[in-house]
C-alpha positions, 0 to 999 in steps of 0.5 A: 581941121589941122593945117600944115605947111610943108617944105620940100627941097627944090632939088630933091622934092623931098619933104624937109620940115612941116609946121602945124598952124595954130588952132582957130586960124581957119577964117584968116586962112579962108581969106588968105587962100581965097577959099569959096568952099569949105575944106574936106581935110584931104586938100593940098595947095602950092603957096605963092609968095604972098600967101606964104608971107601972110601965113607966116604971120599966122604961124608967128615965125618966118618960113619962107627961104629960097631953097624950098617950095611950100605947100599947105595941106588940110588934114582931119 
């Protein structure tokens, strides 16, 4: 499974950039996202500030800013 963070401009709602999370982070994502079911590869989630902060640790970089809203997508 590939997990992507997608950033969208708050004004235009256009996608601005995508960050692929490292392989092997699924167990940590399950905890961060509080998933109780396995992901199928078509899901998308709006991220809270707390979730995004935790995911930044997985990505190894700062992602959050005030001009974008962020989603996590699960991709087969």
